[in-house]
Structures are given as C-alpha cells and as structure tokens.
PALO-285643 format. One line per field, with one value per residue (C-alpha): z, x, y; residue number from 1; residue in three letters. Coordinates in steps of 0.25 Angstrom, whole numbers. Last residue first. Example, Ala and Ser with C-alpha at 12.3 -4.5 7.8 and 13.67 -1.06 7.14 Angstrom:
<nodes>
w: c(29_31)
u: c(55_49)
v: c(-4_-18)
gumi: c(2_1)
fiba: c(Ser_Ala)
</nodes>
This chain:
<nodes>
w: c(50_65_62_59_49_46_33_32_19_16_6_1_2_-7_-19_-13_-10_-23_-29_-20_-22_-38_-42_-50_-53_-63_-72_-86_-93_-92_-84_-78_-66_-60_-51_-49_-35_-38_-50_-64_-79_-86_-97_-102_-101_-111_-106_-97_-98_-86_-85_-100_-111_-120_-127_-116_-113_-127_-131_-119_-126_-139_-135_-127_-138_-134_-135_-127_-123_-112_-107_-93_-91_-101_-106_-115_-128_-138_-130_-137_-151_-148_-143_-156_-164_-157_-159_-174_-182_-174_-172_-162_-152_-143_-130_-123_-111_-106_-99_-114_-111_-121_-136_-142_-137_-139_-154_-161_-162_-170_-165_-169_-166_-153_-143_-133_-120_-121_-112_-99_-90_-99_-108_-116_-123_-135_-142_-140_-149_-160_-163_-174_-171_-183_-176_-176_-168_-158_-157_-153_-143_-136_-135_-129_-120_-115_-114_-106_-96_-94_-90_-79_-73_-86_-83_-81_-90_-86_-79_-74_-59_-60_-50_-64_-70_-85_-97_-99_-108_-121_-131_-126_-128_-144_-144_-139_-149_-159_-156_-156_-170_-174_-168_-171_-184_-181_-168_-157_-149_-138_-132_-121_-111_-97_-89_-84_-81_-85_-97_-94_-79_-87_-102_-108_-98_-98_-114_-116_-105_-112_-125_-121_-120_-132_-140_-137_-143_-155_-163_-152_-143_-137_-126_-123_-108_-112_-98_-87_-74_-61_-54_-42_-36_-27_-19_-17_-21_-21_-33_-43_-56_-51_-50_-64_-69_-61_-66_-81_-80_-74_-62_-51_-41_-31_-25_-13_-3_-2_9_-2_-7_-22_-19_-10_-17_-30_-25_-19_-32_-39_-29_-16_-10_-1_6_18_20_31_39_49_51_41_50_41_42_37_25_23_24_14_4_5_1_-10_-16_-14_-22_-36_-45_-37_-39_-25_-17_-7_4_9_22_19_26_12_16_16_4_-4_2_-4_-18_-23_-14_-20_-34_-30_-25_-35_-48_-59_-51_-49_-36_-31_-18_-10_-1_11_14_7_17_21_14_21_16_21_25_33_35_41_26_16_13_10_-1_-1_13_12_5_5_12_8_10_12_8_7_19_15_2_8_13_0_-7_2_-1_-15_-14_-9_-20_-30_-24_-25_-39_-44_-38_-46_-58_-55_-52_-64_-63_-61_-52_-42_-42_-45_-34_-23_-28_-27_-13_-8_-12_-7_8_16_5_8_23_23_14_23_35_28_24_40_44_34_37_52_49_41_53_52_53_65_72_58_59_46_38_47_47_31_30_40_33_19_22_29_17_7_16_15_0_-1_2_-6_0_-5_-13_-16_-28_-37_-49_-62_-68_-70_-65_-52_-45_-33_-29_-23_-12_-7_4_6_21_30)
u: c(236_242_246_233_227_211_206_191_185_171_161_148_134_122_128_130_115_112_120_114_100_101_105_117_123_120_108_102_110_123_120_108_105_103_114_107_101_86_84_82_78_72_82_76_83_92_104_101_112_114_120_119_127_124_138_143_130_126_140_137_124_129_139_129_120_105_102_93_101_96_99_99_103_110_102_110_106_115_116_104_109_122_116_108_120_128_116_117_104_95_79_73_62_55_49_38_30_37_50_55_69_74_79_72_59_62_63_76_79_67_58_60_48_41_34_23_16_3_4_-2_-5_-13_-21_-16_-5_0_12_7_13_22_24_34_44_48_50_34_32_43_37_23_30_36_25_17_28_28_13_12_24_16_4_13_20_17_5_6_10_9_-5_-12_-8_-18_-11_-4_-16_-14_-7_-6_5_0_3_18_20_15_26_36_34_33_47_53_48_54_67_70_80_81_89_82_85_74_73_62_64_63_76_71_58_44_42_27_32_37_34_49_55_42_41_56_57_44_50_65_62_53_64_76_87_94_92_97_88_95_87_89_85_82_85_81_87_94_104_112_118_130_129_143_141_126_118_114_119_113_99_100_105_93_82_85_88_74_72_79_88_97_105_116_122_111_114_119_106_104_94_83_84_80_71_63_64_58_46_46_41_52_54_64_71_81_75_67_72_69_61_54_42_50_55_40_36_48_41_27_33_41_28_21_30_27_24_33_45_51_60_68_77_87_95_108_111_113_100_93_100_95_82_78_82_80_68_63_65_58_46_42_48_44_42_57_66_74_82_91_101_108_121_131_129_142_150_163_177_190_204_215_228_242_247_242_255_263_254_244_242_227_216_203_192_178_165_150_136_133_126_116_114_104_95_95_93_81_75_76_70_57_58_59_45_40_44_39_25_26_27_15_7_10_19_11_20_10_0_10_19_8_3_16_19_5_6_20_17_21_32_37_37_45_55_55_59_72_75_74_82_94_94_96_106_114_114_105_111_106_119_125_118_123_114_102_104_105_92_86_91_88_74_71_76_68_55_58_60_45_36_26_16_9_-5_-9_-14_-21_-27_-19_-23_-11_1_-7_-6_4_0_12_6_12_22_30_35_32)
v: c(4_4_19_24_33_31_36_38_41_45_42_46_42_46_41_27_27_31_20_9_13_15_28_33_47_57_58_55_67_59_47_40_33_19_9_-3_-6_-1_-9_-4_-7_5_3_-11_-24_-32_-25_-13_-2_7_21_23_26_14_10_0_-7_-8_-14_-24_-27_-29_-38_-46_-49_-52_-37_-27_-14_-4_10_17_32_40_52_62_56_50_37_31_36_30_17_17_18_7_-2_0_-1_6_7_17_13_25_22_31_30_42_48_51_54_63_62_51_54_69_67_71_56_53_43_29_21_26_18_24_19_30_42_43_56_66_53_43_49_47_40_26_15_13_28_32_42_50_64_67_54_57_72_66_57_68_76_66_63_77_77_65_71_83_75_70_58_48_39_24_13_-1_-1_-14_-10_2_13_18_21_19_13_-2_-6_-14_-3_-3_-17_-15_-3_-11_-21_-11_-5_-18_-22_-8_-10_-24_-24_-9_-13_-7_7_10_23_25_13_20_24_37_32_38_28_27_21_9_12_11_0_-9_-9_-11_-22_-29_-28_-33_-48_-49_-40_-50_-42_-46_-33_-24_-17_-4_4_19_23_38_43_52_58_53_62_58_69_74_87_93_106_110_105_115_108_94_101_105_91_84_95_93_79_76_67_59_68_63_74_72_80_91_101_110_112_109_98_104_117_111_102_114_121_110_109_101_89_86_73_70_58_58_69_61_47_36_25_17_27_38_30_26_41_43_33_39_54_48_41_52_62_59_71_80_70_67_76_68_74_63_61_52_40_31_24_37_42_29_29_42_44_30_28_40_34_21_29_39_32_41_53_58_61_72_66_76_68_75_69_60_48_41_30_25_25_19_21_15_22_18_20_29_38_25_21_10_11_13_7_13_5_6_13_7_10_-5_-6_3_-3_-13_-3_5_-8_-11_3_1_-13_-4_6_-6_-11_3_4_-10_-6_7_-2_-10_2_10_22_35_42_46_35_24_28_30_16_8_15_12_-3_-4_2_-10_-13_0_0_-13_-7_5_-4_-8_6_10_-2_0_16_11_0_12_21_33_47_56_56_61_74_81_72_76_91_90_83_92_105_100_96_110_117_109_112_127_126_122_110_102_97_83_83_69_61_71_64_66_53_46_55_56_70_73_88_95_105_118_122_135_135_147)
gumi: c(466_465_464_463_462_461_460_459_458_457_456_455_454_453_452_451_450_449_448_447_446_445_444_443_442_441_440_439_438_437_436_435_434_433_432_431_430_429_428_427_426_425_424_423_422_421_420_419_418_417_416_415_414_413_412_411_410_409_408_407_406_405_404_403_402_401_400_399_398_397_396_395_394_393_392_391_390_389_388_387_386_385_384_383_382_381_380_379_378_377_376_375_374_373_372_371_370_369_368_367_366_365_364_363_362_361_360_359_358_357_356_355_354_353_352_351_350_349_348_347_346_345_344_343_342_341_340_339_338_337_336_335_334_333_332_331_330_329_328_327_326_325_324_323_322_321_320_319_318_317_316_315_314_313_312_311_310_309_308_307_306_305_304_303_302_301_300_299_298_297_296_295_294_293_292_291_290_289_288_287_286_285_284_283_282_281_280_279_278_277_276_275_274_273_272_271_270_269_268_267_266_265_264_263_262_261_260_259_258_257_256_255_254_253_252_251_250_249_248_247_246_245_244_243_242_241_240_239_238_237_236_235_234_233_232_231_230_229_228_227_226_225_224_223_222_221_220_219_218_217_216_215_214_213_212_211_210_209_208_207_206_205_204_203_202_201_200_199_198_197_196_195_194_193_192_191_190_189_188_187_186_185_184_183_182_181_180_179_178_177_176_175_174_173_172_171_170_169_168_167_166_165_164_163_162_161_160_159_158_157_156_155_154_153_152_151_150_149_148_147_146_145_144_143_142_141_140_139_138_137_136_135_134_133_132_131_130_129_128_127_126_125_124_123_122_121_120_119_118_117_116_115_114_113_112_111_110_109_108_107_106_105_104_103_102_101_100_99_98_97_96_95_94_93_92_91_90_89_88_87_86_85_84_83_82_81_80_79_78_77_76_75_74_73_72_71_70_69_68_67_66_65_64_63_62_61_60_59_58_57_56_55_54_53_52_51_50_49_48_47_46_45_44_43_42_41_40_39_38_37_36_35_34_33_32_31_30_29_28_27_26_25_24_23_22_21_20_19_18_17_16_15_14_13_12_11_10_9_8_7_6_5_4_3_2_1)
fiba: c(Unk_Unk_Unk_Unk_Unk_Unk_Unk_Unk_Unk_Unk_Unk_Unk_Unk_Unk_Unk_Unk_Unk_Unk_Unk_Unk_Unk_Unk_Unk_Unk_Unk_Unk_Unk_Unk_Unk_Unk_Unk_Unk_Unk_Unk_Unk_Unk_Unk_Unk_Unk_Unk_Unk_Unk_Unk_Unk_Unk_Unk_Unk_Unk_Unk_Unk_Unk_Unk_Unk_Unk_Unk_Unk_Unk_Unk_Unk_Unk_Unk_Unk_Unk_Unk_Unk_Unk_Unk_Unk_Unk_Unk_Unk_Unk_Unk_Unk_Unk_Unk_Unk_Unk_Unk_Unk_Unk_Unk_Unk_Unk_Unk_Unk_Unk_Unk_Unk_Unk_Unk_Unk_Unk_Unk_Unk_Unk_Unk_Unk_Unk_Unk_Unk_Unk_Unk_Unk_Unk_Unk_Unk_Unk_Unk_Unk_Unk_Unk_Unk_Unk_Unk_Unk_Unk_Unk_Unk_Unk_Unk_Unk_Unk_Unk_Unk_Unk_Unk_Unk_Unk_Unk_Unk_Unk_Unk_Unk_Unk_Unk_Unk_Unk_Unk_Unk_Unk_Unk_Unk_Unk_Unk_Unk_Unk_Unk_Unk_Unk_Unk_Unk_Unk_Unk_Unk_Unk_Unk_Unk_Unk_Unk_Unk_Unk_Unk_Unk_Unk_Unk_Unk_Unk_Unk_Unk_Unk_Unk_Unk_Unk_Unk_Unk_Unk_Unk_Unk_Unk_Unk_Unk_Unk_Unk_Unk_Unk_Unk_Unk_Unk_Unk_Unk_Unk_Unk_Unk_Unk_Unk_Unk_Unk_Unk_Unk_Unk_Unk_Unk_Unk_Unk_Unk_Unk_Unk_Unk_Unk_Unk_Unk_Unk_Unk_Unk_Unk_Unk_Unk_Unk_Unk_Unk_Unk_Unk_Unk_Unk_Unk_Unk_Unk_Unk_Unk_Unk_Unk_Unk_Unk_Unk_Unk_Unk_Unk_Unk_Unk_Unk_Unk_Unk_Unk_Unk_Unk_Unk_Unk_Unk_Unk_Unk_Unk_Unk_Unk_Unk_Unk_Unk_Unk_Unk_Unk_Unk_Unk_Unk_Unk_Unk_Unk_Unk_Unk_Unk_Unk_Unk_Unk_Unk_Unk_Unk_Unk_Unk_Unk_Unk_Unk_Unk_Unk_Unk_Unk_Unk_Unk_Unk_Unk_Unk_Unk_Unk_Unk_Unk_Unk_Unk_Unk_Unk_Unk_Unk_Unk_Unk_Unk_Unk_Unk_Unk_Unk_Unk_Unk_Unk_Unk_Unk_Unk_Unk_Unk_Unk_Unk_Unk_Unk_Unk_Unk_Unk_Unk_Unk_Unk_Unk_Unk_Unk_Unk_Unk_Unk_Unk_Unk_Unk_Unk_Unk_Unk_Unk_Unk_Unk_Unk_Unk_Unk_Unk_Unk_Unk_Unk_Unk_Unk_Unk_Unk_Unk_Unk_Unk_Unk_Unk_Unk_Unk_Unk_Unk_Unk_Unk_Unk_Unk_Unk_Unk_Unk_Unk_Unk_Unk_Unk_Unk_Unk_Unk_Unk_Unk_Unk_Unk_Unk_Unk_Unk_Unk_Unk_Unk_Unk_Unk_Unk_Unk_Unk_Unk_Unk_Unk_Unk_Unk_Unk_Unk_Unk_Unk_Unk_Unk_Unk_Unk_Unk_Unk_Unk_Unk_Unk_Unk_Unk_Unk_Unk_Unk_Unk_Unk_Unk_Unk_Unk_Unk_Unk_Unk_Unk_Unk_Unk_Unk_Unk_Unk_Unk_Unk_Unk_Unk_Unk_Unk_Unk_Unk_Unk_Unk_Unk_Unk_Unk_Unk_Unk_Unk_Unk_Unk_Unk_Unk_Unk_Unk_Unk_Unk_Unk_Unk_Unk_Unk_Unk_Unk_Unk_Unk_Unk_Unk_Unk_Unk_Unk_Unk_Unk_Unk_Unk)
</nodes>
C-alpha cells in the first residue's frame, strides 16, 4: 500500500489554510519515472513539432481565459502583490508563446566535408533531438512563471517532464498542468509530484533522468548535482547579491524608482533583487536617504489588495531571520534610515541600512528580504572589487552618464548580466538568465533552456556521386 499524506498550503499573509493537497510517497516517484522513460523510449508516441505548437497555442488561450484565477492563486499562495502577480501571469503566457515560436529554431547545421582527401564523397549535417526525461525542481517566488520555464520548455523541446513545485506554492503548478492537459498535452508528458525532500532527491538522482532543472538554494542545488547519475546534465539557478554601482554623474531622479522597485519587489524575495548599492561618496548619503523616503511610502499588506506594493515574506521563519540580520547590521555600525522592524509575524518593514559593516550578514549573504544596503565609495574599481569579493555572481548594474565608466563597469563586474542605467531585477523571458560561480550553472530563459534540453546528432552520408 502506497504511503500518502496531506500537504497544507497556507497564506503567507494571514496564515489561513488555503487548500490541502495530497503528498505522495516514493512509490509515486518510481511510477512517474517509469511512465516518463517508457514514453521517451517509444518514439511512436512522440509529438511532431506542429502538434506541440498547436497545443501551446491553445494553452495560451486557456491561460488568458483563466487570467484572474491564475493571478489570485499565485498571489494568495506566494504573497506577491496582486499587480505584480498579474505581471507574472502575463509573462507566463508570453513564455508559452516564446516556446511555441522557438520550436522551429531547434535546428542543426551542415558540417563541411571535402576539406581533406579523407573526407571527400561525403555530406554531413547535425539535427537536434530531445535530451530525454527532464526533472524540474521549482521555487516559491514565481509560482507560475518558473513552472512555465521548467515544464513548457521541456515539452516544447520534445521531452517528458516531471515537475516538483515548492511545497509552499504548489497550487499554481497544479492549476497550470491541468490547463496543459486541457490544451491537449497527452498523458505522461507533464507529471506533477508533490513529494518531500527525500522524494525529490530520489527523483533527480535516478539514472532515468537526463536533465535536471533546479531553482532554489545553493546548498540544495550543489548537493543534488553531486549526486546526479553519470551523464545527467543540469541547470542550477541559485541566489545572488545583485550589486549596483552608482557613479556621481548618475541621474538620481531617474534611477530612484528603479532601485526602489528592484529592492522591494516581492519583499526582496528575488534572486536578483537590489540589495547592495555602492554609491560615490559625494552622493551616497543623499541617495540612501531618498531611497528610504520612497520606501516609507510603500504600502505593505494583503497581496490580494490591489493597492498593496509589498507583501509578506513566505514564512514567519523568514521574518525572524531578516529581523536578526538587520539587528546584527545595526550592532555592526549600520544606520537604519527607515524600517528596521517587523510589522507582524508575516510582514517586515521596507528597510534601508546605511553602510553596515562588511562582516555583517547583510553585507556577506543574500538578504532575500525587503532590505537595501547603501555603501559609499571613493574609487569605482575598489567598489567593484568589493562587490566581486563575495561568491555570488548573478546580475549587476551600473548607473552613470559616462560611456567609458559604463563599459569599464560591464567589463569588471563579475556577473552573467550587467544592466547599464537599469536595476538588477530586470528580466524578459527570452534573454539568457542565470548565475555563475556559487550562484548557479547554465542559463535559463525560454530559448536557452529549450536548447539545453536537446542534444545534437551528426549524420554523415557517403556517396560516390558527392
């Protein structure tokens, strides 16, 4: 008899019970793997590109039909404010569109022959084919859009996928996969597993998994990578510290709303959230005070209220952690310019800290909360060295009117992407997105994920007439 239990999904805002879903055991993991592997091995069951395109086009329409429901589900379980959750759902719909369009771009190329005597009378070319069974482990902070990036990409590339959503936010995933089924996705192509951590590890380390897509903590991600079966490829997306360099010639009025949005969007629970701002000493304190003034005006509260700008943290434990880190930063020389305390068990005030010590946790680690730190500098290169000194390297930014300074910043900042005169949390779903070093491995972004979920096969034809 299989072992099952119930997973309770609570509102991160008021801790009310939203829904209970069945959490399955290891037998269900084995069953899902068996089905996915059998499907991939039987090429007669594969879907032609045009069929996948038709299904994804229908899926877009169904998502538009259920737009309001998807927004409220994501906001209710994840705590991201309604208006930001609406942006997420619209992005998710566009992500499905991008995936459908990208199917026709999964092409190979001709390999030249006849360049040596040994290669005459031959023609060669590559094709791209699905990599195999994909396992996707997702995170809570974008409960719908991340699922799109980790399931639709696999399906569009021709791969069966088994997805495990975050235990705090499984409802958006379950709703989305139902829409995929309604759109015509055949049985076993996209399976959802609500399992515990042991079940997740059993899934991703199985030799039948060909590709792992993981979004979450570095500790878990790197641990799972070390246990993958030989040949299993992976893309790991972890956290960052998103350093921002602000030169003295930067347009403060232009950058201010960008930094405030980037710092306090989803209560700072974004891997590329603005959290460390290095500003030239001639403008640093003024900038910090202006950010604080704007932060004080932000409306904190119920994510389902359309006026809310900053919602709760995902759990009460996270509120406790952020409170401890801010208190420590104050003890180590940081000046609290605004915020600095919890509102209740689930919400924390948008907080700006002036020049906390470099040994404080807010200076050394990813804050993942509604906290922005501002540090003064005299030399830009020294500030960049300080920004690069941490192990986390994801997205960064530089604000300046000087093209030479901008180019130098892009060159010197250790990041996969550097925004010039824009905030670090900028993203569109067709661009490459991912961390390097401790922040991850591989690239996300719909086209990039689809490419990684395929592999090349070379065909060489020998003929006397060539």
